[in-house]
N, C-alpha and C positions, 0 to 999 in steps of 0.2 A: 380431753374431752372440751371443746370450747364454750366457753361462756355466751349465753343466749343474753344480749343487750334489751333493756326493757324498752318497748314501744313509745316514741315519742308522742306528748299528748297534742292535739290539734289547737291552735290558738284560740278557737272559740272555747272549746274546753276549759283552757288555763283561764281564759277572762271569766269564765262561767262559774270558777272556783272563789275568784276575787271579789264576787259580789254577795250580798247578805239576803236573807230571806228571813221574811216574817213567819208567824205561825199557820196564818193561809196558805203559803207556800208562793207566795208572791215576792219577785226581787224589790229590794230596796237600794234606792241608789244613793251613793255615799255624797253626804254634802259638805264634806270638806273643801273641794273646790270653789261652791257657792259661797261659802262662809268666807275663805281665803277672799275670794273676791269682792268682797262687800268691806272688808277690815279696812282700806284705804280711806274709802266714803266716809265710814260710821269714826275713824280717827279723827279724819278734817272736819267733821261736822262738831264733834267734841271739841276741839282746839278752839273753832271759830265761835263758837255759843257758849259752851260748858265753863270754859276757863274765865271768859269775860263776865261771866252772872258770878259766878265765885268771887271774882273780885269785886266787883259790884256789893254783894253782900258782905265784904269785908270791909270796905270804904263806908257802908251803912252802920259799922260799930265803932265809926272813928270820928274824935271832934277834931274837924278838919276845915277851917276856914283862909280861902287864898290870900286873903288880907292880914292875917294871922298866922304865917308858915311855921312859927315857933311854937303855937300852942297845938299841939297836936297829941292827941293820946286816946286810949281806949275807953269808950264809953259804955258799952252793952247795946242794951236798948233803948238808951235815951234818945237818939233821935226819931225812932219809931212811937216814942211816946209822945214826942213834939210834933209828929206829923199827925197823929190819931185825933191829938188834942186841938189842932189847929181847923179853924172853918175852912181854910182853905181846900184842904182835901177834901170834903163835902160840896161846896158848891162846884169844883171841879169835875166831881163823879158826876155831879147833876148835868154839868155842860156837855160830859163826854156822852153820856146816856141819850141826851137829847139830840145832838148832833149826829153821832152814831147810827140809832136809832132811827131818826128821822129820813138819813140820807140812804141807809140801809133799803127802809120801806118805799121811799121814791123811786130808788132805783131799781128795784124788782118789778113796780107795776110798770114804770116807763119800759124797761126792758123786755117785760113779757108783753108789752103792745108790740114794740119792733120785731121782737121775733116771731110774733103772728104775722105782720106784715112779709117780713123777710122768708116766711116757711112758704109763700105763694112764688108761681111763676109768674115774671114778669120782664120785659127787655130792660138790661141792665144791673140785674140783679146782684152780680158778682161786684159792681162798680159800687153799688149801694153798699153793700156789706163791708166794702173796704173803708168809703168814709165815716162810716159810722162807728167803726172801731177805733178811727183816729184817734178821739180825746184820750183812750187809756193808753195809747203810747205815747202821749207829750209828756214830756217832763213836768211833774206837777209845780216846781218852780216857776218855769217858763208859762204855763198855765196859768197860775194864780197872777203873775205879772200882768198877762194880756187882759185876763180878766177886769184885773184893779183898775187900769189904767185907757184901757181901749174900749171896754164895755161900760162900766160900773161907774165912771168917773163923772161928777156931778157938771165941769165945766166943758169936756169935749167927748164926753163917751157916748155909745152909740144908744145905749139906753134912754139918755137924756133927749135925743131927737127923735127918739119913737115916743117916750110919753108926751113929748111937749106936742108931735105931732096929732096925739090923739086928744090934746086938751088936758093932761095932768101935768101938774106941776114937777119938774126933775128934783129928784133926791140925792143925796150921796150916801148910797147903798153902805158901803162898809162901815159909816159912823150912824147912818139913820135906823138901819135894819142889820147889824152884823150877821147874827144868827141866821136868818133868813140867807142873807149873801153867802154864807158858808156853805148852806146845805145846797143852795142852787147849783155852786162849784163843784161839789162834791157828786152830786148827782149827776151832771154833766160829764164828770169824769169815770166814774165807776158804772154808769149804765150799760156802755158796750159791754163790761164785763158782765153782769148778769144776763145780757142779750144774748152772748154767746153760748153761756151754759143753758139757758132756756132751748136755745134755738136747737143746740145738740140733743135736747131731750124729743123736742117737736118732730124731728127727722128721723129717731129713732121710733117713732109710734109706726103702728102697723096700718098703713092706708086702708087697706081693704077693709079692717073694721068698722073705719069711718064710712066708707062707700055703703057697707052692708047697714049701717043704723040710718043713713039716708036714703037709702032704698026703704026702710019700714016707716019713714016719716017724722023722723027726729029732727027738730030744727038747728041751726048751725050754734045758736045759743045753749040749749038742752047739752048737744054734744060736747060743745067745749067746757060744760059744766061738770058732768058726769062721766064723761072718757078722757078728755084731754088735760084738765087740771088733775085730777089723780092718778093719770099717767105722770105728771110732771113734778109730783109732790116729791122725790127725792131728789131732782135736780133744782128744785127750790130750794129745798132744805141744805144742800151742798153750796148752794149761791150765797144764801143768807150766813153760813157759816164762815165762809172765806171772806166774804165781802167784809163780815164784821170784824173779824180777825186785822184785816188791811186797814180797816177804819179808825179801830182802835188806837194804831200807831200814827195816823195823820197828825203831820206837823206843818208842814210847807204852806199850804193854802190857807191854814189858819193864822200863822205868823204874818204871811204876808198879806193878806186883806185886812183883817183887823188887828194884830198884834196881841192877839189874846184879851181885847177890852170887850165890853159888851156882852158879857154872858157867854164868850167864846174861849175861856180860859180851858182847855182840855188838860188832861193828865201830863200829854207830851209837853205842851207848854207850858205849863207849872214847871215840870222837870227842867224844863230850859233854864227858867227865869231862877229858879235854885241854884243850878251849876254854875251859869255864865253871868247872870247879872248882879244877884247876891253873893256869888262864888261860895256858897255852903256845899261843900261835896259830900260831906257826911249826909244832910239830910237830901239832897238829890239823889245819892244811892239810894236812901230809904225809898224816897217816891218811886226811884226806879224798880226797885224788889218788888214793892205793892202793885205797881205797875202790871208787872209781869206775873204775879199770881193772880191777880184779879182776870188777865186776858187768859191763862190756863183755866181756872176754873170757869169761865163762860164757854171758852171752848169745849173744854170736857162734856158739859152739859148739852151742848148741841151736838158734839159727837154722839154721845149716848143717843140723842134723838135720831141722828142719822143711821146708827148701825140697829136702833131697834127697827126703824122703817123696812132697812135691806134684810134683816130676819125674819118678819112677817111677809115677806115678798120670796121667801125663798134665798135672797143672794148672799153668798159665802163668802 
């Protein structure tokens, strides 16, 4: 009597058996492949960010001055005590707050104005957008040198000729008004960044709603205040968050324009002076750890605000 061979299962049936199902009977896809694809990027990010940070934390617990290489040892939290008992930290935090806050606010205001203009249809709009984005693409060091010598110099800068043309006395911007000079340069550099984010928000707004409001007799100012600005709120929050994180780490423009003098010694500039001028590696590492922690705290607070806005609007 011949033995009956079992029928071969179709490929679709075999593949269905490999999938898992939840309690509602829906098929659950395996996350093994997506997780495996993420691992290389995650490992690279850990190597490039977390290992140097841990090394900085280790150096911050060391007594290490490059002028005395033989006098090196573990001191625990002594460097942090010196940092927090020094007046340099608090004056530097004040300078960082003033420069970063002013630059972010003014970049946001001017970026909003430019985004409103570029959101209109006119001849050459693409060229105008490209030209306005250019300052954000220029290297900070090159832009700072151009502003310092070609624009702000009291002897042959363009600002000198402009001020004399309207009857004002020329000033040396980077020494007479150093904080204002740094803020002007940073606003010029980061205004396109804010403009792009807000412009994306404007283009995502439904034009039919604005047309209906205009037909109902609403003025442009009223539509902007009651309809456009609330729609842009999440984009403004994202712009402020990212702009603040970028500006907190700004070093090149400040160091090139003023060298940290005149109330412009921010935390990155102070860290540079401790590491490469005073050669206090331990204290410089402590300043670096404190700067990173302050940035994380501030970014976390802003992120919570952004996530709360998304949750209120039903975005997940």
